[in-house]
Biopython code that builds the backbone (N, CA, C, O; Angstrom):
import numpy as np
from Bio.PDB.StructureBuilder import StructureBuilder

atoms = [
    (1, "UNK", "N", (54.416, 122.673, 66.310)),
    (1, "UNK", "CA", (55.493, 121.954, 66.979)),
    (1, "UNK", "C", (56.604, 122.178, 66.719)),
    (1, "UNK", "O", (57.435, 121.542, 67.368)),
    (2, "UNK", "N", (57.062, 123.068, 65.773)),
    (2, "UNK", "CA", (58.492, 123.730, 65.669)),
    (2, "UNK", "C", (58.740, 124.644, 66.830)),
    (2, "UNK", "O", (59.799, 124.573, 67.453)),
    (3, "UNK", "N", (57.790, 125.506, 67.143)),
    (3, "UNK", "CA", (57.953, 126.318, 68.342)),
    (3, "UNK", "C", (58.250, 125.645, 69.473)),
    (3, "UNK", "O", (59.240, 125.966, 70.131)),
    (4, "UNK", "N", (57.365, 124.539, 69.878)),
    (4, "UNK", "CA", (58.112, 123.940, 71.043)),
    (4, "UNK", "C", (59.445, 123.324, 70.971)),
    (4, "UNK", "O", (60.201, 123.288, 71.941)),
    (5, "UNK", "N", (59.726, 122.842, 69.820)),
    (5, "UNK", "CA", (60.850, 122.073, 69.749)),
    (5, "UNK", "C", (61.902, 123.117, 70.011)),
    (5, "UNK", "O", (62.798, 123.004, 70.848)),
    (6, "UNK", "N", (61.674, 124.315, 69.079)),
    (6, "UNK", "CA", (63.012, 125.546, 69.202)),
    (6, "UNK", "C", (62.829, 125.968, 70.566)),
    (6, "UNK", "O", (63.939, 126.088, 71.085)),
    (7, "UNK", "N", (61.932, 126.234, 71.338)),
    (7, "UNK", "CA", (62.032, 126.452, 72.794)),
    (7, "UNK", "C", (62.646, 125.725, 73.913)),
    (7, "UNK", "O", (63.205, 126.151, 74.924)),
    (8, "UNK", "N", (62.344, 124.169, 73.378)),
    (8, "UNK", "CA", (63.033, 123.376, 74.262)),
    (8, "UNK", "C", (64.485, 123.463, 73.991)),
    (8, "UNK", "O", (65.161, 123.205, 74.987)),
    (9, "UNK", "N", (65.115, 123.736, 72.988)),
    (9, "UNK", "CA", (66.115, 123.953, 72.517)),
    (9, "UNK", "C", (66.840, 125.135, 73.238)),
    (9, "UNK", "O", (67.970, 125.055, 73.721)),
    (10, "UNK", "N", (66.124, 126.128, 73.247)),
    (10, "UNK", "CA", (66.634, 127.260, 74.050)),
    (10, "UNK", "C", (66.812, 127.136, 75.436)),
    (10, "UNK", "O", (67.794, 127.432, 76.117)),
    (11, "UNK", "N", (65.419, 126.523, 75.855)),
    (11, "UNK", "CA", (65.631, 126.159, 77.457)),
    (11, "UNK", "C", (66.603, 125.464, 77.902)),
    (11, "UNK", "O", (67.034, 125.960, 78.943)),
    (12, "UNK", "N", (67.234, 124.390, 77.539)),
    (12, "UNK", "CA", (68.329, 123.796, 77.102)),
    (12, "UNK", "C", (69.453, 124.546, 77.230)),
    (12, "UNK", "O", (70.192, 124.619, 78.212)),
    (13, "UNK", "N", (69.548, 125.143, 76.099)),
    (13, "UNK", "CA", (70.567, 126.181, 75.980)),
    (13, "UNK", "C", (71.152, 127.118, 77.071)),
    (13, "UNK", "O", (72.311, 127.392, 77.383)),
    (14, "UNK", "N", (70.113, 127.455, 77.475)),
    (14, "UNK", "CA", (70.451, 128.555, 78.715)),
    (14, "UNK", "C", (70.598, 128.121, 80.215)),
    (14, "UNK", "O", (71.031, 128.759, 81.175)),
    (15, "UNK", "N", (69.978, 126.502, 80.104)),
    (15, "UNK", "CA", (70.284, 125.783, 80.981)),
    (15, "UNK", "C", (71.744, 125.344, 81.266)),
    (15, "UNK", "O", (72.297, 125.448, 82.361)),
    (16, "UNK", "N", (72.270, 124.860, 80.183)),
    (16, "UNK", "CA", (73.679, 124.595, 80.132)),
    (16, "UNK", "C", (74.760, 125.934, 80.094)),
    (16, "UNK", "O", (75.872, 125.839, 80.613)),
    (17, "UNK", "N", (74.390, 126.937, 79.554)),
    (17, "UNK", "CA", (74.934, 128.248, 79.807)),
    (17, "UNK", "C", (74.977, 128.356, 81.294)),
    (17, "UNK", "O", (76.142, 128.422, 81.686)),
    (18, "UNK", "N", (74.256, 128.387, 82.074)),
    (18, "UNK", "CA", (73.986, 128.774, 83.384)),
    (18, "UNK", "C", (74.757, 127.681, 84.280)),
    (18, "UNK", "O", (75.169, 128.166, 85.334)),
    (19, "UNK", "N", (75.011, 126.482, 84.122)),
    (19, "UNK", "CA", (75.585, 125.346, 84.893)),
    (19, "UNK", "C", (76.664, 125.609, 84.473)),
    (19, "UNK", "O", (77.523, 125.519, 85.350)),
    (20, "UNK", "N", (77.263, 126.084, 82.912)),
    (20, "UNK", "CA", (78.838, 126.337, 82.677)),
    (20, "UNK", "C", (79.224, 127.510, 83.544)),
    (20, "UNK", "O", (80.253, 127.380, 84.205)),
    (21, "UNK", "N", (78.642, 128.477, 83.622)),
    (21, "UNK", "CA", (79.327, 129.815, 84.292)),
    (21, "UNK", "C", (78.856, 129.207, 86.004)),
    (21, "UNK", "O", (79.456, 129.910, 86.817)),
    (22, "UNK", "N", (78.334, 128.568, 86.431)),
    (22, "UNK", "CA", (78.191, 128.145, 88.015)),
    (22, "UNK", "C", (79.649, 127.012, 88.214)),
    (22, "UNK", "O", (80.380, 126.843, 89.190)),
    (23, "UNK", "N", (79.660, 126.459, 87.020)),
    (23, "UNK", "CA", (80.755, 125.429, 87.038)),
    (23, "UNK", "C", (82.290, 126.117, 87.289)),
    (23, "UNK", "O", (83.175, 125.679, 88.024)),
    (24, "UNK", "N", (82.319, 127.354, 86.426)),
    (24, "UNK", "CA", (83.422, 128.101, 86.111)),
    (24, "UNK", "C", (83.940, 129.160, 87.579)),
    (24, "UNK", "O", (85.055, 129.197, 88.098)),
    (25, "UNK", "N", (82.638, 129.972, 87.982)),
    (25, "UNK", "CA", (82.556, 130.313, 89.634)),
    (25, "UNK", "C", (82.923, 129.669, 90.573)),
    (25, "UNK", "O", (83.756, 130.137, 91.349)),
    (26, "UNK", "N", (82.411, 128.473, 90.735)),
    (26, "UNK", "CA", (82.822, 127.381, 91.726)),
    (26, "UNK", "C", (84.400, 126.885, 91.568)),
    (26, "UNK", "O", (85.176, 126.706, 92.507)),
    (27, "UNK", "N", (84.671, 126.719, 90.253)),
    (27, "UNK", "CA", (86.312, 126.475, 89.690)),
    (27, "UNK", "C", (87.175, 127.466, 90.568)),
    (27, "UNK", "O", (87.995, 127.171, 91.437)),
    (28, "UNK", "N", (86.765, 128.783, 90.100)),
    (28, "UNK", "CA", (87.702, 130.085, 90.678)),
    (28, "UNK", "C", (87.479, 130.033, 92.635)),
    (28, "UNK", "O", (88.451, 130.211, 93.368)),
    (29, "UNK", "N", (86.197, 129.790, 93.141)),
    (29, "UNK", "CA", (86.240, 129.662, 94.539)),
    (29, "UNK", "C", (87.129, 128.505, 95.021)),
    (29, "UNK", "O", (87.997, 128.684, 95.876)),
    (30, "UNK", "N", (86.912, 127.416, 94.498)),
    (30, "UNK", "CA", (88.075, 126.125, 94.846)),
    (30, "UNK", "C", (89.568, 126.779, 94.954)),
    (30, "UNK", "O", (90.423, 126.572, 95.815)),
    (31, "UNK", "N", (89.609, 127.548, 93.924)),
    (31, "UNK", "CA", (91.168, 127.741, 93.500)),
    (31, "UNK", "C", (91.661, 128.880, 94.712)),
    (31, "UNK", "O", (92.758, 128.873, 95.271)),
    (32, "UNK", "N", (90.634, 129.771, 94.931)),
    (32, "UNK", "CA", (91.125, 130.887, 96.285)),
    (32, "UNK", "C", (91.017, 130.161, 97.392)),
    (32, "UNK", "O", (91.822, 130.593, 98.217)),
    (33, "UNK", "N", (90.316, 129.132, 97.866)),
    (33, "UNK", "CA", (90.170, 128.608, 99.146)),
    (33, "UNK", "C", (91.331, 127.667, 99.162)),
    (33, "UNK", "O", (91.798, 127.337, 100.252)),
    (34, "UNK", "N", (91.890, 127.158, 97.937)),
    (34, "UNK", "CA", (93.426, 126.328, 97.669)),
    (34, "UNK", "C", (94.523, 127.293, 98.195)),
    (34, "UNK", "O", (95.411, 126.976, 98.986)),
    (35, "UNK", "N", (94.325, 128.555, 97.624)),
    (35, "UNK", "CA", (95.584, 129.772, 97.611)),
    (35, "UNK", "C", (95.532, 129.815, 99.260)),
    (35, "UNK", "O", (96.452, 129.356, 99.939)),
    (36, "UNK", "N", (94.520, 130.332, 99.745)),
    (36, "UNK", "CA", (94.443, 130.593, 101.432)),
    (36, "UNK", "C", (94.929, 129.575, 101.910)),
    (36, "UNK", "O", (95.984, 129.700, 102.532)),
    (37, "UNK", "N", (94.319, 128.242, 101.773)),
    (37, "UNK", "CA", (94.923, 126.971, 102.584)),
    (37, "UNK", "C", (96.352, 127.029, 102.333)),
    (37, "UNK", "O", (97.037, 126.948, 103.352)),
    (38, "UNK", "N", (96.987, 127.150, 101.215)),
    (38, "UNK", "CA", (98.295, 126.858, 100.994)),
    (38, "UNK", "C", (99.548, 128.143, 101.538)),
    (38, "UNK", "O", (100.759, 128.009, 101.717)),
    (39, "UNK", "N", (98.633, 129.402, 101.696)),
    (39, "UNK", "CA", (99.635, 130.311, 102.477)),
    (39, "UNK", "C", (99.190, 130.280, 103.894)),
    (39, "UNK", "O", (99.788, 131.101, 104.589)),
    (40, "UNK", "N", (98.389, 129.628, 104.455)),
    (40, "UNK", "CA", (98.133, 129.206, 105.985)),
    (40, "UNK", "C", (99.153, 128.325, 106.392)),
    (40, "UNK", "O", (99.970, 128.485, 107.299)),
    (41, "UNK", "N", (98.943, 126.897, 105.233)),
    (41, "UNK", "CA", (99.917, 125.728, 105.785)),
    (41, "UNK", "C", (101.373, 126.309, 105.971)),
    (41, "UNK", "O", (101.982, 126.025, 107.003)),
    (42, "UNK", "N", (102.130, 127.358, 104.719)),
    (42, "UNK", "CA", (103.194, 127.731, 105.172)),
    (42, "UNK", "C", (103.461, 128.624, 106.282)),
    (42, "UNK", "O", (104.524, 128.715, 106.896)),
    (43, "UNK", "N", (102.516, 129.199, 106.455)),
    (43, "UNK", "CA", (102.818, 130.071, 107.964)),
    (43, "UNK", "C", (103.007, 129.145, 109.064)),
    (43, "UNK", "O", (103.937, 129.208, 109.867)),
    (44, "UNK", "N", (102.065, 128.269, 109.061)),
    (44, "UNK", "CA", (102.058, 127.082, 110.352)),
    (44, "UNK", "C", (103.626, 126.428, 110.157)),
    (44, "UNK", "O", (104.485, 126.345, 111.035)),
    (45, "UNK", "N", (103.715, 126.052, 108.935)),
    (45, "UNK", "CA", (105.202, 125.263, 108.624)),
    (45, "UNK", "C", (106.474, 126.160, 109.621)),
    (45, "UNK", "O", (107.328, 125.830, 110.444)),
    (46, "UNK", "N", (106.093, 127.204, 109.106)),
    (46, "UNK", "CA", (107.680, 128.015, 109.849)),
    (46, "UNK", "C", (107.573, 128.180, 111.440)),
    (46, "UNK", "O", (108.411, 128.130, 112.340)),
    (47, "UNK", "N", (105.942, 128.435, 111.402)),
    (47, "UNK", "CA", (105.952, 128.156, 113.399)),
    (47, "UNK", "C", (106.606, 126.791, 113.540)),
    (47, "UNK", "O", (107.607, 126.771, 114.256)),
    (48, "UNK", "N", (106.205, 125.598, 112.962)),
    (48, "UNK", "CA", (106.445, 124.474, 113.500)),
    (48, "UNK", "C", (107.888, 124.395, 113.683)),
    (48, "UNK", "O", (108.490, 124.062, 114.704)),
    (49, "UNK", "N", (108.441, 124.805, 112.360)),
    (49, "UNK", "CA", (110.201, 124.590, 112.657)),
    (49, "UNK", "C", (110.623, 125.707, 113.598)),
    (49, "UNK", "O", (111.520, 125.338, 114.355)),
    (50, "UNK", "N", (110.262, 126.880, 113.758)),
    (50, "UNK", "CA", (110.586, 127.663, 114.737)),
    (50, "UNK", "C", (110.697, 127.175, 116.209)),
    (50, "UNK", "O", (111.687, 127.453, 116.886)),
    (51, "UNK", "N", (109.667, 126.445, 116.685)),
    (51, "UNK", "CA", (109.246, 125.824, 117.627)),
    (51, "UNK", "C", (110.206, 124.215, 117.805)),
    (51, "UNK", "O", (110.715, 123.704, 118.803)),
    (52, "UNK", "N", (110.158, 123.810, 116.503)),
    (52, "UNK", "CA", (110.968, 122.602, 116.550)),
    (52, "UNK", "C", (112.985, 123.172, 117.087)),
    (52, "UNK", "O", (113.661, 122.535, 117.895)),
    (53, "UNK", "N", (113.382, 124.233, 116.472)),
    (53, "UNK", "CA", (114.610, 124.532, 116.535)),
    (53, "UNK", "C", (114.557, 124.959, 118.167)),
    (53, "UNK", "O", (115.539, 124.785, 118.889)),
    (54, "UNK", "N", (113.397, 125.491, 118.624)),
    (54, "UNK", "CA", (113.496, 126.117, 119.895)),
    (54, "UNK", "C", (113.902, 125.052, 121.080)),
    (54, "UNK", "O", (114.675, 125.039, 122.038)),
    (55, "UNK", "N", (112.858, 124.089, 120.420)),
    (55, "UNK", "CA", (112.897, 122.845, 121.589)),
    (55, "UNK", "C", (114.442, 121.727, 121.623)),
    (55, "UNK", "O", (114.924, 121.094, 122.562)),
    (56, "UNK", "N", (114.853, 121.842, 120.286)),
    (56, "UNK", "CA", (116.044, 121.439, 119.939)),
    (56, "UNK", "C", (117.113, 121.805, 121.285)),
    (56, "UNK", "O", (117.684, 121.072, 122.093)),
    (57, "UNK", "N", (117.078, 123.376, 121.090)),
    (57, "UNK", "CA", (118.054, 124.247, 121.914)),
    (57, "UNK", "C", (117.608, 123.572, 123.445)),
    (57, "UNK", "O", (118.579, 123.148, 124.072)),
    (58, "UNK", "N", (116.780, 123.476, 123.866)),
    (58, "UNK", "CA", (116.335, 123.350, 125.155)),
    (58, "UNK", "C", (116.762, 122.183, 125.143)),
    (58, "UNK", "O", (117.720, 122.193, 125.916)),
    (59, "UNK", "N", (116.600, 120.908, 124.624)),
    (59, "UNK", "CA", (116.983, 119.661, 124.615)),
    (59, "UNK", "C", (118.538, 119.689, 124.908)),
    (59, "UNK", "O", (118.943, 119.141, 125.933)),
    (60, "UNK", "N", (119.364, 120.266, 124.102)),
    (60, "UNK", "CA", (120.633, 120.320, 124.299)),
    (60, "UNK", "C", (121.403, 121.177, 125.273)),
    (60, "UNK", "O", (122.617, 121.198, 125.476)),
    (61, "UNK", "N", (120.378, 121.923, 125.865)),
    (61, "UNK", "CA", (120.791, 123.143, 126.938)),
    (61, "UNK", "C", (120.650, 121.802, 128.177)),
    (61, "UNK", "O", (121.666, 121.551, 128.826)),
    (62, "UNK", "N", (119.543, 121.101, 128.413)),
    (62, "UNK", "CA", (119.342, 120.282, 129.150)),
    (62, "UNK", "C", (119.926, 118.635, 129.359)),
    (62, "UNK", "O", (119.741, 117.840, 130.280)),
    (63, "UNK", "N", (120.684, 118.520, 128.110)),
    (63, "UNK", "CA", (121.651, 117.509, 128.353)),
    (63, "UNK", "C", (122.921, 117.948, 128.717)),
    (63, "UNK", "O", (123.707, 117.127, 129.191)),
    (64, "UNK", "N", (123.282, 119.229, 128.558)),
    (64, "UNK", "CA", (124.598, 119.495, 128.878)),
    (64, "UNK", "C", (124.392, 119.726, 130.496)),
    (64, "UNK", "O", (125.462, 119.881, 131.085)),
    (65, "UNK", "N", (123.467, 119.765, 131.146)),
    (65, "UNK", "CA", (123.184, 120.097, 132.589)),
    (65, "UNK", "C", (123.624, 118.412, 132.963)),
    (65, "UNK", "O", (124.543, 118.004, 133.672)),
    (66, "UNK", "N", (122.404, 117.516, 132.056)),
    (66, "UNK", "CA", (122.724, 116.513, 132.732)),
    (66, "UNK", "C", (124.104, 115.757, 132.736)),
    (66, "UNK", "O", (124.361, 114.793, 133.458)),
    (67, "UNK", "N", (125.200, 116.504, 131.558)),
    (67, "UNK", "CA", (126.170, 115.868, 131.292)),
    (67, "UNK", "C", (127.291, 116.454, 132.519)),
    (67, "UNK", "O", (128.329, 115.881, 132.848)),
    (68, "UNK", "N", (126.784, 117.697, 133.055)),
    (68, "UNK", "CA", (127.800, 118.097, 134.163)),
    (68, "UNK", "C", (127.466, 117.855, 135.537)),
    (68, "UNK", "O", (128.282, 118.051, 136.438)),
    (69, "UNK", "N", (126.168, 117.391, 135.757)),
    (69, "UNK", "CA", (125.793, 116.376, 137.031)),
    (69, "UNK", "C", (126.522, 115.174, 136.923)),
    (69, "UNK", "O", (127.423, 114.972, 137.736)),
    (70, "UNK", "N", (126.257, 114.289, 135.989)),
    (70, "UNK", "CA", (127.109, 112.851, 136.020)),
    (70, "UNK", "C", (128.568, 113.260, 136.197)),
    (70, "UNK", "O", (129.114, 112.524, 137.019)),
    (71, "UNK", "N", (129.237, 114.032, 135.782)),
    (71, "UNK", "CA", (130.510, 114.160, 136.003)),
    (71, "UNK", "C", (130.759, 114.772, 137.719)),
    (71, "UNK", "O", (131.582, 114.406, 138.558)),
    (72, "UNK", "N", (129.806, 115.709, 137.784)),
    (72, "UNK", "CA", (129.965, 115.952, 139.358)),
    (72, "UNK", "C", (129.748, 114.726, 140.279)),
    (72, "UNK", "O", (130.502, 114.625, 141.247)),
    (73, "UNK", "N", (128.816, 113.801, 140.082)),
    (73, "UNK", "CA", (128.498, 112.757, 140.811)),
    (73, "UNK", "C", (129.819, 111.521, 140.406)),
    (73, "UNK", "O", (130.322, 110.841, 141.301)),
    (74, "UNK", "N", (130.088, 111.439, 139.476)),
    (74, "UNK", "CA", (131.637, 110.763, 139.082)),
    (74, "UNK", "C", (132.413, 110.910, 140.058)),
    (74, "UNK", "O", (132.765, 110.077, 140.893)),
    (75, "UNK", "N", (132.757, 112.277, 139.923)),
    (75, "UNK", "CA", (134.089, 113.034, 140.761)),
    (75, "UNK", "C", (133.512, 112.921, 142.360)),
    (75, "UNK", "O", (134.373, 112.831, 143.234)),
    (76, "UNK", "N", (132.592, 112.922, 142.622)),
    (76, "UNK", "CA", (132.167, 112.739, 144.134)),
    (76, "UNK", "C", (132.575, 111.202, 144.532)),
    (76, "UNK", "O", (133.255, 110.836, 145.490)),
    (77, "UNK", "N", (131.826, 110.250, 143.295)),
    (77, "UNK", "CA", (132.111, 108.588, 143.650)),
    (77, "UNK", "C", (133.435, 108.406, 143.771)),
    (77, "UNK", "O", (133.833, 107.898, 144.819)),
    (78, "UNK", "N", (134.227, 108.709, 142.924)),
    (78, "UNK", "CA", (135.597, 108.801, 143.067)),
    (78, "UNK", "C", (136.443, 109.294, 144.159)),
    (78, "UNK", "O", (137.396, 108.600, 144.516)),
    (79, "UNK", "N", (136.238, 110.236, 144.637)),
    (79, "UNK", "CA", (136.426, 110.255, 146.101)),
    (79, "UNK", "C", (136.258, 109.726, 147.333)),
    (79, "UNK", "O", (137.123, 109.769, 148.209)),
    (80, "UNK", "N", (134.983, 109.133, 147.471)),
    (80, "UNK", "CA", (134.647, 108.233, 148.418)),
    (80, "UNK", "C", (135.190, 106.558, 148.083)),
    (80, "UNK", "O", (135.611, 105.717, 148.877)),
    (81, "UNK", "N", (134.959, 106.459, 146.360)),
    (81, "UNK", "CA", (135.565, 104.825, 146.427)),
    (81, "UNK", "C", (136.995, 104.705, 146.394)),
    (81, "UNK", "O", (137.592, 103.657, 146.638)),
    (82, "UNK", "N", (137.420, 105.565, 146.153)),
    (82, "UNK", "CA", (139.029, 105.925, 146.063)),
    (82, "UNK", "C", (139.801, 105.149, 145.126)),
    (82, "UNK", "O", (141.008, 105.356, 144.999)),
]
sb = StructureBuilder()
sb.init_structure("model")
sb.init_model(0)
sb.init_chain("A")
sb.init_seg("    ")
for serial, (resi, resn, name, xyz) in enumerate(atoms, 1):
    if name == "N":
        sb.init_residue(resn, " ", resi, " ")
    sb.init_atom(name, np.array(xyz, "f"), 0.0, 1.0, " ", f" {name:<3s}", serial, name[0])
structure = sb.get_structure()
């Protein structure tokens, strides 16, 4: 009877050791995925910032063109309205 108990204890201990090893391996994989995801997010953030600056510059240029056209229309109306 003692041999059966010690066998069960040994099997339980080896199972717990395997589960602990699997848990640590899973933890390291999750950490690696987290680091990879973080670096990809940082890269995308830089690209989005650059696109935002480019879009802002294009909007500013368009606003200047609209302002120039508005002043031309105002000058034209001044000539005709008197």
